[in-house]
Structure formats: C-alpha cells, structure tokens
N, C-alpha and C positions, 0 to 999 in steps of 0.2 A: 195779870198782864193782858192788855187789850190785844185782840186779834188784829192781823194786818189790815183788814178791810173795815174795821170799826169806823163808823161815820159815813160810809159809802151807802147810798140808797139806789137800789136797782128796781125798776118797774118792768115787770115781765108780762107781756101779753102773749102767753105761751100755751102750748098744748102738746100732748103725746110725750115724746122722749127727748129728742135732740136738744131743743132750747131749755127745757126743764133740767136736763142733766148738766148743762153749762151753768145755769144759775144756782143749782144746788151746790156746786163747787164754791161759788162766790159766798153763799150763805155759810158754808162750813168755815170760811175764812173770816167770818164776822160781819159781812155785808147785810144790810137790811134788804130783803127781797120781798117786794110787794107783788104777789101773783094775782093778775086780773083774770077772773073767770066769768063765763057767760051765765046769765040767769038760767035757772032750771037745773041742769045736771053738771054745769061747770066744765072743766077740762074733761074731754071724753076718755082720757086715760083712767079716770076714776071708775069707769064702767068696764074696763078690760077683763077683770076677774074679781073674785071675792076670796082670794087665797090667804090673805093675812088677817085673820080674825074678822072676816067680812069686808076688809079693805082690799083695794087692788094692789097686787105686788108691784106692778110697774109704777103706780102712783107713789107708793111708800118709798120706793127706791130713789126716785128723782125729785121728790118735793119736800124732803126734810128741811126744817129750819126756815120756812117761808110763812108769810102772812097771806091769807086768802081773802080777797075782796070780790064781791059780785057786782059787776057794773053792766048796764045796758048802754053800749057806746053809741047807739042811735037815739038815745034819750038825752035831751039837752042838759038836764041836771047832772046826769052821770058823766057825760062827756066833759062838762065844765069841771067836775071834780078831778077827773083824770088830768086835765090840763093844769090844774093847780098843783097836783102832785108832781107832774113832769117838770114844772118850773123850778122845783127844788131838788130834783133827782140828779144823779150822776150818770146813770146808765139806763138805757131803754133797750129791751130785747124783745123781738117778736118773731114768731114763726107761723103766722097765719097763712092761709092759702095764697097762691100767686096774685099779687096786686091788691089784696084785701087791705093791708095797712095803708097803702097810698090812697085808696078810695076813702078811708076814714080820716084822711089828713094826717096820718102818722108815719109818712115816709121819712127816711133818714135825713135827707137834705132839707125837707120842709121843717122838721123839728129843730134841726141845728140852726136854721135861719132865725128861729125864735129864741133858741137856747144855745148859744155858741159853745158853752162848756159841756153840753150833753154829749155823751158817747152813745151812739146808736148801733145796734147789731141786728141785722136781718139774717135769719137762718131760713134757707129755702132748699128745695129739692135739687134743682138744676141750675140755679142762677137767674139773674134778671134779664138776660138776653138769650138768643138762640132758639132753635126750633122746639126745644124741650122746656122752654120757660114756663108754659102754662100747664105742663103735664103733672098730674098728681104723683107724688113721690113718697112711697112707704118703704120702710127699711129693706125688706126682701127684694122689692122691685128695683131699688137702686143697686143692690148687690148684683142683680142680674145684668143691669146695664153696664156696670163697671167691670164685668167679666169675672167677678169673684166666684160665682157658682160654677163657672166652667172649669175651675181648678180645685173645687171643694167637693168632697164626696169620694165614693168608690169608683173604680174604673167602669163599673156598670151604670152608675147613675149619679147625678149631682145631688148635693145635700145642703140644706141651709145650716150655716154655723149656729151653734146653740145659743148665741146672744145677738143683740141688735147691733151689729158691727157698724153699719153706716150711720145710725143714730149716734152711737158713742163717738165715732170719729168726728162727725160734725159738731157734736157738743163740746168735745175737748178742744177743737180748733176755735170755736166761738169763745170758750173760756180763756184760752191763752191770748186770743186777739183782744179781748176786753182788758185783760191785765196789761198787755202792751200799750193799749190806748190810755189806760189810767196813768201809766208811767210817763208816756209822752205828754199827757196833759200837765203833769207836774212841771215839765220844762217849758211848755209853750203857752199854757193857760187855755188852750183850745181843745174842744172835743173832736171826735172823729166819727165819720159814718163808715162802718165796716160791714162786710157781708160774708157769709160762709154758705156754700152749697154742699149738701151731703154728697153729691156726686163727685165734686172736686176733692172733698176730704178723703173719700174712699179711693179715688183715682190716685192720690198721693201714696196710699198704702199699697197700691198695685204696682209700685215701681219695680220691684224685683222680677215679678212675672213678665212685665213689659220688656225690660232690658234683656231678659233671658230669651224671649221669643224674637224680639226685634233684631238682636245681634247674634243669637245663638243658632238661629236657623230652624228651630223646631219648637212647636208649642209645648207648654207644660201639660202633662197628663194628670188626671185625678189619681191620687195615690193613697186614698184612704187615710189611715193614721200613720203612714210612712212619709218621710220627707221626699219631695219630688226630685231633688238634685244632690242630696248628700246621703252617703251610705257607708257604714250601717247607721241608720237613724230611724227608729220606729219601735214596734213591739215584737217581742220574741217569746216563744212558749218555753216554759220551764217544766221540770219533771213532775211538779205537783199540780199541773193543770192550769196554773195561773200564767199571766204574761207580765213581763218586765219591759219597760221602755228604756232605751239607752241611745246615746248619741256619741259618735266619734267625729270630731271636728277637724282634726289635722293628722299628719303622719306620725307625730310623736304619740298621740293617743292610740292610733292604729297599732303601733308597735307594742304598746302596753297591753292592749286587748289581746293580741295574738300570743304574746309571751306569758302574761301573768294571769289571764282569765281563760282563754281558750286552750292554753298550753300547746299551741301548734305554731311554733316559730317558722315552720316551712311555708306557711301562708304568706310570709313577707316576700317570698321569692316567686309566688304564683302570679303569672302575668295577668290573670283575670282581676287581681285585687291590688295591683301595684300602686295605684293612686286612686283618688276619689272618683274621677270620671270613669275609670275602669270598674271600680267597685259598684258604682251606680248602674253601669251597663249590665253587670252580672249580679244584680241585687238578689234575685231569686236563688241563685246558686249559693251566694254567700249566706243567705238566710238559712238554707238547709244545713250548711256547715255549722253555723252558730247554734241552731236549735238541737242538733245532735250533741254538741258539746254541753248545752245547757240542760239536757234531759236528766242529768244526774243531780241537779240542784233544785232546791226549793226557791221560791221568790226571795225570801228573806236571806237565804244563804248566798244567792247570786248577787243580790244588791250589796251585801257586805263585801263580797269579793270585788265587785266593780268599784265600790268606794275605795277599797284598799289600793286598787290599781289607778285611781284617779280618773275613772271613766264616769261621765255624767249619766245619771239614771233616775228613774221615777217609777212609781206604781200608779196604775190607773185607778183613780178614786171616783166614787160617786159624789153627787152634790151633798148628800148626807155625811159622807166621810170627810169631804172638804170642810163642812161646818164644824167638825170636831178635830180639825187638823192640829196635830201637836205643836206645830210652829206658831199658829195663831194663838193657841192657848199659852204657850211659853212666853210669847211677846206681849200678852195682855192686849190683844187687838180688838176685842169685842166690847161694846158699850150699849147700855140701854138708852132709849130715847122715847119720848112720849108720842102718843097718837090718839085719835078719837076712840080707838078700840082698846086703849090701855098701853102699858109699856111694851116696847118691841126691842129686839136685839139686832144690832147692825155693826158693821166694821168701821173702824176709824178710817178716814181718807188716807191714801197711800203716802203722801208727803209728810214726813215727821220733822218738826221743828223743836229744838231743845227748849224746854220751859213753857211750851204752849201745847194746847190740845184743841182740836176742831170743836166748833160749837155744838154739833149734833143736836140741833133744835128739833122741836116737835113737828110732826106731820099735821098740817092744818085741816080742820073740817071746812067744808064748802061755805064760804062767806063768813067764816069765824071772825074776821077782823074788819068787816065792812063798816059797822057802826062806829068803831073806834077811829077809822080813817076819816069818816065824814066829820067826826068831832074835831079831829086834828087839823083838817083842811076845810073850814067852814066857808060858806058863800060870803064874799065881801059885803060889808054893809052898804046898803043903797045910799046914793048921794055922796 
C-alpha cells in the first residue's frame, strides 16, 4: 500500500533541526524530500557530534529518508538546476538566515508567482517583522526569550530542558501547516505561502504559564521535578532509597490515595489538604506525610499499590533504560534503517495507521544524490 504522501516532492533548503524535523515527518509519510546542502560540509548539523558510528546524532535523527544534493546557489548552473526542480515540486521549505532566501530569489511570494501550485514554508526564529526579525535564533536562546527557562529548573537555578523544545515545536507546526496547505490545494488548486517562527511556536506552548501569571496574580516558580500548580505531583522517596513519581489530578484520586495507599483517611478532613490549591500551598508538609508512609515500601511494591488504587505513577528512567522500555519492545516499535555508517535502530513515528508503516528511509551521505538529480533534470536543449 502506498504511503499517503507518495508522489509529493519536497525541496528543502534547510539546516540544523527545526526545518529538517518537519521535512523528515513528510519523508516518513512517503514524500520525496530533496535536501539541498551547501558545498563543502553541507548542513552544519552534520558536524554537531560524532556519536552515531561517526555520524551526528542530530543529523541522523532529523534527516532519515531524504535525498542529499550539493548545490552552489550562487553558481548559474546549480541555480538553474534548482529552478527546474522547483518547477515540478509540490513544497519548498527553507530555514536559512533572516532574508537569505529572498536575496537568492527564493522568497515565498516570488516563487509562487512563478509556480502557483507550489506550497512554500519559511521557518524563522522570530518572524519576518518586528525588532527581533534579524536576530539569530538558536533553540536555547528562543527558550530564554519565550520565558521557558524562567519556569524550568530548580528553585535555585534555571535549567535547559533535555531536548530542543523550540526547534521541535517549530518543526511540528511547519509539518502540520504543510499538510493543511496540501489539503487546501486539493480543493482550490492553489499553493500557499506559509511561515512559522520558533518563537511563536514556543509562545503557544507557554499558554498555561501565561494565563496563570496574567490572571492568577503570581508568577510560576521553578519547581524542579514537581508540578508547579498540582499537588501531589512529583517524586517521592521510598524505603529502598529509590523515588517514585506519582500524580493526583482530582479529588476522587486524592480520596483513593489517602484511603488505599497512605491508609490515612483523616487527611481528607485536614484543612491544609482539603483541595488542590491548599495541597499545593502546603506541598512540603504533604510530601513529608507521604514519604513517611512510603518509607516501608520498595519502589516496585509502592507502584503496584498505586496501580491498584488507580493512581498514576512512573519510575524515573535513564535514556538507556528508555531504549529498552518494555512497552516499546512489546509493541514492536523499533526498526532498522540504513545510513552511511551501516544499519541503525530507530523508533517508528508516533502516528499509527492500520495496514501502513512509515518509510524509515536511509540517512543520506553528503551529496549522495547530486549526480542522479542532474541526470533527472538536465539542461534544456539549446534552440
């Protein structure tokens, strides 16, 4: 069975993480993604590290299933080739520096004037207008500007989240925007010029902290691995020296925790813990009560007790433990895919469709498909 985007051609003038993450989703759905890289070292994400059998972990993650072509867009011959490819493409994605695509004659409106069915997607740091338009935007810096680091970390110091949150947010909005534009084109016959700013994407994800501060009257404080507004919700010490994470989301679960796990129904009448706002205000006192009760349990024993009471819980796993997670193994979520360094193992994309499986194509070597693309799109015959 053909994948949903079979027959769709995407040209990606992309680098780093955000735009490549978006186009990798398209490749997984069967689109042909032609990744245009600069002569020499190509996408600079290739040089971030050498952790995957000599390849960059970042590059492997976001560039599976693409074709790599090396073009010098300031050279007439290469630029002419790109124009010929774009004339037959469905989607053009770029995340060059501010204004760079327009200077190359590859701005969205300019391209669509020549190719009305083309969908163009510009991924930027802060958008095409405003005082931050020309400001360089890397993931952690966008997190800072969006206020994310002000609420991430311990009470003593902010901390970077362990993944590239702004890049992922921007990439996913670009991906969904492109899918929407493809759907719209089926009805109208016209392409769309769309844009996504990493700052805007992460700003959307800051909705809860914004509303809490704007209308709750007080800023959220950094709370480490505990929830800033819900209690109990975080990690709690057990008698075997380990910690278990648990979450109580409503009063029904609070009753179950007190009666069936803590074995202290009197807590239900304690004014300090009568509802979630009060429990959050007295979180340290509640933590002490809970950890005294948990001191007689191992982590496994406590989690079994919590499961029996219908209380959500988890253990803190390392990345290595995540890689061997029994849920991923039981659901057969791992697949091998090819790379210049040999076979690699990766996870299937999250969306499951009955009877279909994502393409999981190879990670391309730099310029691996340049010669083939030149042969496919030759210079028109003179005269």
